[in-house]
KEKE-3310 file (N, C-alpha, C; in steps of 0.2 Angstrom, whole numbers, plus 5000, padded with zeros to 4 digits):
npx = (4592:4604:4608:4604:4616:4625:4617:4621:4630:4624:4621:4632:4642:4642:4655:4664:4662:4664:4678:4684:4678:4679:4689:4691:4684:4674:4669:4663:4654:4645:4642:4634:4624:4618:4614:4605:4594:4588:4579:4574:4583:4593:4595:4609:4611:4604:4612:4624:4620:4616:4628:4636:4644:4652:4642:4646:4656:4650:4646:4657:4665:4655:4657:4670:4670:4662:4671:4682:4675:4673)
npy = (4893:4893:4881:4871:4868:4862:4851:4838:4836:4835:4824:4817:4814:4828:4830:4825:4833:4846:4845:4842:4852:4864:4878:4889:4900:4907:4898:4889:4895:4897:4885:4881:4889:4887:4873:4876:4884:4874:4863:4871:4881:4897:4912:4920:4933:4935:4926:4933:4945:4940:4935:4946:4950:4953:4950:4945:4936:4925:4916:4912:4906:4896:4889:4885:4876:4866:4861:4856:4846:4838)
npz = (4903:4917:4925:4916:4907:4916:4921:4920:4930:4943:4945:4949:4964:4977:4982:4974:4962:4966:4969:4957:4948:4952:4955:4964:4976:4972:4960:4968:4975:4964:4961:4972:4972:4960:4964:4975:4968:4961:4950:4941:4940:4936:4929:4921:4924:4936:4944:4945:4951:4963:4969:4967:4957:4940:4927:4915:4918:4923:4912:4907:4917:4921:4909:4909:4920:4916:4905:4913:4919:4910)
capx = (4594:4612:4609:4604:4623:4628:4612:4625:4635:4620:4621:4637:4643:4645:4662:4667:4660:4668:4685:4685:4676:4679:4696:4690:4678:4668:4666:4660:4648:4641:4638:4630:4618:4614:4610:4599:4589:4585:4578:4572:4589:4593:4599:4617:4610:4602:4618:4628:4618:4616:4636:4639:4650:4650:4637:4650:4660:4646:4645:4665:4666:4653:4660:4677:4668:4660:4677:4686:4671:4674)
capy = (4893:4892:4875:4867:4867:4858:4846:4831:4837:4835:4816:4814:4817:4834:4831:4824:4839:4851:4844:4842:4858:4871:4880:4894:4900:4908:4892:4884:4899:4896:4878:4881:4895:4883:4868:4879:4886:4867:4861:4878:4885:4904:4916:4921:4939:4933:4923:4938:4949:4936:4934:4953:4950:4954:4945:4943:4931:4919:4911:4911:4902:4889:4885:4882:4872:4861:4858:4853:4840:4833)
capz = (4911:4918:4926:4910:4906:4922:4923:4921:4936:4948:4945:4953:4971:4978:4984:4967:4957:4970:4968:4949:4943:4956:4957:4969:4980:4967:4958:4974:4976:4957:4960:4978:4970:4956:4968:4979:4963:4959:4943:4937:4938:4936:4924:4922:4927:4943:4948:4945:4955:4969:4969:4966:4951:4934:4924:4909:4921:4924:4908:4906:4923:4919:4903:4911:4924:4911:4902:4918:4921:4903)
cpx = (4601:4612:4607:4612:4626:4623:4616:4629:4631:4619:4627:4638:4645:4652:4667:4667:4664:4675:4687:4683:4678:4686:4696:4684:4672:4665:4661:4654:4642:4637:4633:4623:4614:4610:4605:4594:4585:4584:4576:4578:4588:4597:4604:4616:4608:4607:4623:4627:4618:4622:4639:4645:4648:4647:4641:4655:4656:4646:4652:4666:4663:4654:4666:4676:4667:4666:4681:4682:4672:4680)
cpy = (4890:4883:4869:4863:4863:4852:4840:4831:4835:4828:4813:4817:4823:4834:4830:4831:4845:4850:4845:4849:4864:4872:4885:4894:4902:4903:4888:4888:4898:4889:4877:4884:4890:4877:4870:4881:4879:4866:4867:4882:4892:4906:4918:4929:4939:4930:4928:4943:4946:4936:4941:4952:4952:4950:4942:4937:4925:4914:4908:4905:4895:4886:4882:4876:4865:4857:4855:4846:4835:4829)
cpz = (4912:4921:4921:4908:4911:4924:4924:4928:4942:4950:4949:4960:4972:4980:4977:4962:4960:4968:4961:4947:4947:4958:4962:4972:4977:4963:4962:4974:4970:4960:4967:4976:4965:4959:4972:4974:4961:4952:4938:4936:4939:4931:4925:4926:4934:4947:4949:4950:4963:4972:4969:4961:4944:4930:4917:4912:4922:4918:4906:4912:4921:4914:4905:4916:4921:4907:4907:4919:4915:4904)
residu = (MET:MET:ALA:ALA:GLY:LEU:ARG:GLU:LEU:PHE:MET:LEU:GLY:GLU:ASP:TYR:VAL:SER:MET:VAL:ALA:CYS:GLN:ASP:GLU:ILE:ASP:MET:ALA:PHE:LEU:ASN:ALA:LEU:ARG:GLU:ALA:GLY:ALA:ALA:GLY:CYS:GLN:SER:GLY:GLU:LEU:ALA:THR:GLN:LEU:ASP:ILE:ASP:HIS:ARG:LEU:VAL:SER:ARG:ARG:ILE:SER:ARG:MET:ASN:LYS:ARG:MET:GLU)
# end
């Protein structure tokens, strides 16, 4: 589940996470979609379909968001 990688982010305030982890509107869309999915999260393919982007970009962007939060 994609939300598992970002689980720690959900303990922080939404504004802080958005400011630090998100560089553009696609990152914001990822974060919003994962928040909507809740604890169950969603697969990268589902997220890519939902946002109409290449599924390979999902993992890369999530990894970059994690690195920025570190």
